Each structure stands twice: as C-alpha cells, then as structure tokens.
C-alpha positions as CSV (number, residue, x, y, z in Angstrom):
1,M,-52.4,15.7,109.1
2,S,-52.9,13.1,111.9
3,T,-50.1,12.3,114.3
4,G,-49.9,8.7,113.0
5,V,-49.2,9.8,109.5
6,L,-46.5,12.3,110.5
7,T,-44.8,9.7,112.6
8,E,-45.0,7.1,109.9
9,R,-43.5,9.4,107.4
10,Y,-40.6,10.0,109.8
11,V,-40.1,6.3,110.5
12,H,-40.2,5.5,106.8
13,E,-37.5,8.1,106.0
14,V,-35.3,6.5,108.7
15,V,-35.7,2.8,108.0
16,R,-35.4,3.1,104.2
17,R,-31.8,4.0,104.7
18,L,-31.0,0.9,106.8
19,P,-30.1,-2.6,105.9
20,A,-33.2,-4.8,105.2
21,D,-32.6,-7.0,108.2
22,Q,-32.7,-4.0,110.6
23,R,-35.7,-2.2,109.3
24,D,-38.6,-3.9,111.2
25,D,-36.9,-3.8,114.6
26,V,-35.8,-0.2,114.2
27,A,-39.2,0.9,113.0
28,Q,-40.9,-0.8,115.9
29,E,-38.5,0.7,118.4
30,L,-38.7,4.2,116.9
31,R,-42.5,4.2,116.9
32,A,-42.6,3.2,120.5
33,T,-40.0,5.9,121.4
34,I,-42.0,8.6,119.7
35,A,-45.2,7.5,121.2
36,D,-43.8,7.2,124.8
37,T,-42.2,10.6,124.5
38,I,-45.5,12.2,123.3
39,D,-47.5,10.6,126.1
40,G,-44.9,11.6,128.7
41,R,-45.4,15.3,127.9
42,G,-49.1,15.2,128.4
43,G,-51.2,18.1,127.1
44,D,-54.3,18.1,124.9
45,D,-52.6,19.0,121.6
46,H,-51.0,15.7,120.5
47,Q,-50.2,17.0,117.1
48,A,-48.1,19.8,118.4
49,A,-46.4,17.5,120.8
50,E,-45.7,15.1,118.0
51,R,-44.1,17.9,115.8
52,E,-42.0,18.9,118.8
53,V,-40.7,15.4,119.5
54,L,-39.9,14.8,115.8
55,G,-38.1,18.1,115.6
56,E,-36.0,17.1,118.6
57,L,-35.1,13.8,117.0
58,G,-33.8,15.8,114.0
59,D,-33.2,15.0,110.4
60,P,-34.1,11.4,109.7
61,V,-31.0,11.1,107.5
62,R,-28.8,11.9,110.5
63,Y,-30.9,9.7,112.8
64,A,-30.4,6.7,110.4
65,A,-26.7,7.4,110.3
66,Q,-26.6,6.5,114.1
67,Y,-27.4,2.9,113.1
68,T,-25.3,2.6,110.0
69,E,-22.2,4.5,111.4
70,R,-22.0,6.0,107.9
71,P,-20.2,9.4,107.7
72,L,-22.4,12.3,106.6
73,V,-19.5,14.5,105.6
74,L,-17.0,14.2,102.8
75,I,-14.1,14.7,105.2
76,G,-14.7,14.5,108.9
77,P,-13.1,16.6,111.7
78,D,-10.5,14.0,112.5
79,L,-8.9,14.2,109.0
80,Y,-9.8,17.7,108.0
81,P,-6.8,19.5,109.6
82,A,-4.4,17.0,107.9
83,Y,-6.4,17.5,104.6
84,V,-5.9,21.3,104.8
85,R,-2.2,21.0,105.6
86,V,-1.5,18.7,102.7
87,L,-3.6,20.7,100.3
88,T,-2.0,24.0,101.4
89,T,1.6,22.6,101.1
90,L,1.0,21.2,97.6
91,V,-1.1,23.9,96.1
92,A,0.7,26.9,97.7
93,G,4.2,25.4,97.6
94,V,4.8,22.7,95.0
95,L,2.3,23.8,92.3
96,P,3.7,27.4,91.8
97,V,7.3,26.0,91.6
98,L,6.2,23.4,89.0
99,S,4.3,26.1,87.0
100,L,7.3,28.5,87.1
101,G,9.7,25.7,86.2
102,L,7.7,24.6,83.1
103,A,7.4,28.2,82.0
104,L,11.1,28.7,82.3
105,L,11.6,25.5,80.3
106,E,9.4,26.9,77.6
107,V,11.5,30.0,77.4
108,A,14.7,27.9,77.3
109,D,13.2,25.9,74.5
110,G,12.9,29.0,72.4
111,G,9.3,30.0,73.3
112,G,8.3,33.6,73.8
113,L,7.0,35.2,77.0
114,G,3.4,34.7,75.9
115,D,3.9,31.0,75.3
116,A,5.6,30.7,78.7
117,V,2.8,32.5,80.5
118,R,0.2,30.2,78.8
119,V,2.2,27.1,79.8
120,G,2.6,28.4,83.4
121,A,-1.1,29.4,83.7
122,G,-2.3,26.2,82.1
123,T,-0.2,24.1,84.6
124,L,-1.4,26.2,87.5
125,I,-5.1,25.8,86.6
126,G,-5.1,22.3,85.1
127,V,-2.7,20.5,87.4
128,G,-4.1,22.5,90.4
129,A,-7.7,21.3,89.8
130,Q,-6.5,17.7,89.3
131,L,-4.4,18.0,92.5
132,V,-7.2,19.3,94.6
133,A,-9.6,16.6,93.3
134,A,-7.1,13.8,93.8
135,I,-6.3,14.9,97.4
136,T,-10.0,15.2,98.2
137,V,-10.8,11.8,96.9
138,V,-8.0,10.2,98.8
139,F,-9.1,11.8,102.1
140,A,-12.8,11.0,101.5
141,V,-12.1,7.3,100.9
142,N,-9.8,7.2,104.0
143,E,-12.7,8.8,106.0
144,R,-15.1,6.0,105.0
145,I,-12.5,3.3,105.6
146,R,-11.9,4.7,109.1
147,Y,-15.6,4.6,109.8
148,R,-15.9,1.0,108.8
149,R,-12.9,0.0,110.9
150,G,-14.0,2.1,113.8
151,T,-10.7,4.0,114.0
152,T,-12.2,7.5,114.1
153,G,-11.6,9.9,117.0
154,D,-7.8,9.3,117.4
155,R,-6.5,11.1,120.4
156,W,-4.6,14.3,119.7
157,T,-1.5,15.0,121.6
158,P,0.4,18.3,122.3
159,D,3.4,16.8,120.4
160,E,1.5,17.6,117.2
161,L,1.6,21.4,117.9
162,P,3.7,23.3,115.2
163,D,6.4,25.7,116.3
164,V,5.4,29.3,116.9
165,P,6.4,31.3,113.8
166,Q,9.1,33.9,114.6
167,Q,7.7,37.4,114.5
168,D,9.2,39.7,111.8
169,K,10.8,42.6,113.6
170,G,12.3,44.2,110.5
171,G,15.9,43.4,111.5
172,V,19.0,42.8,109.4
173,A,17.1,41.3,106.4
174,A,14.9,44.4,106.2
175,L,17.9,46.7,106.3
176,A,19.6,44.7,103.6
177,A,16.5,45.0,101.4
178,V,16.5,48.7,101.9
179,A,20.2,48.9,101.1
180,W,19.7,46.8,97.9
181,N,16.9,49.0,96.6
182,V,18.9,52.2,97.3
183,L,22.0,50.7,95.6
184,L,20.0,49.6,92.6
185,F,18.5,53.0,92.3
186,A,21.9,54.6,92.5
187,L,23.4,52.2,89.9
188,I,20.8,53.0,87.4
189,V,21.3,56.7,87.7
190,W,25.1,56.3,87.8
191,Q,25.4,54.3,84.6
192,H,23.4,57.0,82.9
193,T,25.6,59.9,84.1
194,A,29.0,58.1,84.1
195,E,28.5,56.0,80.9
196,P,30.9,53.3,82.4
197,Y,31.2,50.9,79.5
198,R,34.1,51.6,77.1
199,A,33.7,50.3,73.6
200,D,36.5,49.0,71.4
201,D,36.6,52.4,69.6
202,G,37.0,54.2,72.9
203,E,33.5,55.6,73.1
204,H,31.8,55.6,76.5
205,L,28.4,54.0,76.6
206,E,25.5,53.5,79.0
207,V,24.7,49.9,79.8
208,L,20.9,50.5,79.8
209,N,19.0,51.8,76.8
210,P,19.1,55.6,76.8
211,D,15.7,55.8,75.2
212,L,14.1,54.4,78.4
213,W,14.8,57.7,80.2
214,S,12.0,59.2,78.1
215,G,9.5,56.7,79.5
216,W,9.8,53.3,81.3
217,L,12.8,54.0,83.6
218,W,10.9,56.6,85.6
219,P,8.3,54.2,87.0
220,V,11.1,51.7,87.7
221,L,13.0,54.3,89.7
222,A,9.7,55.4,91.4
223,G,9.0,51.8,92.4
224,L,12.5,51.3,93.8
225,A,12.2,54.5,95.8
226,G,8.8,53.3,97.1
227,L,10.3,50.0,98.1
228,A,13.0,51.7,100.0
229,V,10.6,54.0,101.8
230,V,8.4,51.0,102.7
231,G,11.5,49.1,103.9
232,V,12.4,52.0,106.2
233,A,8.8,52.1,107.6
234,R,9.0,48.3,108.1
235,V,12.2,48.7,110.2
236,A,10.8,51.6,112.1
237,G,7.6,49.7,112.9
238,Q,9.4,46.5,113.7
239,G,7.6,44.3,111.2
240,W,4.9,44.1,108.6
241,T,1.3,45.3,108.9
242,V,-1.5,44.7,106.4
243,R,-1.5,48.3,105.4
244,L,2.3,48.4,105.0
245,A,2.1,45.2,102.9
246,G,-0.5,46.9,100.7
247,W,1.9,49.8,100.0
248,Y,4.7,47.3,99.4
249,A,2.5,45.5,96.8
250,L,1.9,48.8,95.1
251,A,5.5,49.8,95.0
252,H,6.5,46.3,93.8
253,A,3.9,46.6,91.0
254,V,5.2,50.0,89.9
255,F,8.8,48.6,89.8
256,T,8.2,45.1,88.5
257,L,5.6,45.5,85.8
258,P,7.5,48.1,83.7
259,L,10.8,46.2,84.1
260,A,9.2,42.9,83.0
261,W,7.6,44.7,80.0
262,V,10.9,46.2,79.0
263,L,12.7,42.9,79.3
264,Y,10.0,41.2,77.2
265,R,10.4,43.8,74.5
266,Q,14.2,43.4,74.6
267,E,14.7,47.1,75.2
268,L,16.5,47.1,78.5
269,F,20.0,47.4,77.3
270,N,21.7,49.9,75.1
271,P,21.8,48.5,71.5
272,D,25.3,50.0,71.0
273,F,26.5,48.2,74.2
274,L,25.0,44.9,73.0
275,A,26.6,45.3,69.6
276,D,30.0,45.7,71.2
277,A,29.6,43.1,73.9
278,T,28.5,40.2,71.5
279,T,29.9,37.5,73.8
280,L,27.5,38.2,76.6
281,W,25.0,35.6,75.4
282,E,24.0,33.6,72.3
283,S,20.2,33.8,72.4
284,Q,19.1,37.2,73.6
285,E,15.4,36.2,73.2
286,S,15.6,33.3,75.7
287,V,17.6,35.4,78.2
288,Y,15.2,38.4,78.0
289,G,12.1,36.1,78.3
290,G,13.5,34.2,81.2
291,A,14.6,37.4,83.0
292,A,11.1,38.8,82.6
293,L,9.5,35.8,84.2
294,I,12.1,35.7,87.0
295,V,11.4,39.4,87.7
296,L,7.6,38.8,87.9
297,A,8.1,35.6,90.0
298,I,10.3,37.4,92.5
299,G,7.8,40.3,92.8
300,V,4.8,38.0,93.4
301,T,6.7,35.9,95.9
302,S,8.0,38.9,97.8
303,V,4.5,40.4,98.1
304,A,2.9,37.1,99.1
305,K,5.5,36.6,101.8
306,A,4.9,40.1,103.1
307,Y,1.1,39.6,103.4
308,R,1.6,36.1,104.9
309,T,3.9,37.6,107.6
310,A,1.5,40.5,108.2
311,L,-1.5,38.2,108.7
312,R,0.2,35.9,111.2
C-alpha cells in the first residue's frame, strides 16, 4: 500500500465525521501536517514513517472529536463520581427499602411468604433495572449538554470531601449485641425448662413449640452461640475484619434461615399456648409471614453492614 493511499484513508475517516463546511479545510490541513511530519523525520522508508506518524495521531474517531468537541464517553470524568454516588444511594439504599416495604404490604394484604418474596424480588429486579437505566440516561444527556455549553471541567474544591467514616472498634454496641444473643439463647432454653406460661386450667406450658427441640431449634441455638462468639472476637479485635465478617455471615445464616423457615410454616409457638392465648392476634398467617420476612431482612442487613465496615 502506498503512503498516499494510507494517508487518504486516515483523512477520510476523520473528515467524514465533521460538518460539511469544515471538511475541505480540515482535510487540507491534516494532509499537510502528515506530510510535513513525515518529511521532518527523514529516512528512506517513507511507508514506515507514514505508519508511525498516523499511529501517533491516534484513532481518527478521537482525532475528529477534537474539532467537534463531541464526548466519546457515555458519562465523562466530571460527572462520573456524582453518577456513582447517586446510583449507589438509590440502588443500595432506597431500592431495598422499597422492595421490603412492598413485600410486607403483600403479607399484610393476606399473601403468603412465597407471594411476598416474588413481589420483593420482582421490585428489586424490575424497578432496579429501570432505575439504573433512567439515572444513566439523565447523566448521559447532561454530559452532552455540558459539552455543547462548554461547561465541562468544573473546578473541584476540598469542601466536597466527605467525612472520614468512624472506625468500628467493637465498643458498647458490640457488647450489647453479644449480650442480646446470650440473653436470647438463655430465654429459649429457660422457657423450655421452666414452662413459664400458665394456662386457664393451671397447666404450665412452653411458649415455643416443644416439637422443635427434635430438629429446628438446635441450629437456631447454634447460630446464636456462633453470633455471640463472633461478637466477642469483634470486641477483642476492636473491629470487623473480612474473615470475621465471613464467620458472622455463616453464624447468621445458621440462625436466621431455620428461624425464618419455622415462622413461615407457623410452627414456632406451642399450639397449646396459642389455643389458650387466642387474643394475641387475629390473623396468624399474616403475623408469621411478616415475622419471617423481618427476620430475613434483619439478617441480610446485619451481614451487609459488617462487610461494609470491614472493607472500609
């Protein structure tokens, strides 16, 4: 391929992206620039020199953008930090709350746990996708408006710096969490041994279903014990680590998943206790389903917070 053909191909790729009234002038200027640069380097191999010069000029699409001042990115570096902050706040903050709220409304409306999970997951995926798309479109349009108005490159000031997050040192809150897990463990065991509820006929009853002691209550207790141990390690180590957060997630899963399943199946409380205490609630199904969702939500939120703190 001759040098003239290679240069013409490059010039054509540049000028075809420009307004018609600029093409002839830019083409003539670009040809002259390429030719002068090649001649200035000397040497006998003009074809190699031409390839080197064109390579230094770069992609013709980018070169043409210098004349049109058209952005070659969807969202440029000036707006990208704000884009990430807005997206993170809405997707990680508002969207889960909205999904959980709609799921709880489904339970309150008489739906089962399965219906509530479908509503919550559908909201999380459907609304989440629309939210990301809408935010991206808004920032992309703003990026192009800023280029046309010449308002890009706004000066950043130190006033925009966020506050330094406080380091988790496993203080009073961590000790309170340990105390709560130990207390809950003790209460479960105590209500089994002491049978604290007294029925109208004078019989002493457990509050929780005695049949659970042959199965589901043991992983619940194991999870509570694990959470207490992890909490003590958090206090001793003065904060979260990624490994400790992993153990915390495992202990929470062992505790939360069986408890949510028992609530969903409406098997948590002693049937004799429920038959005697009929005034506790009117719709047991709604209460059980809502409680199961709340238990799962608290577990997921607690684990996410632990990992977020550990990764700071």
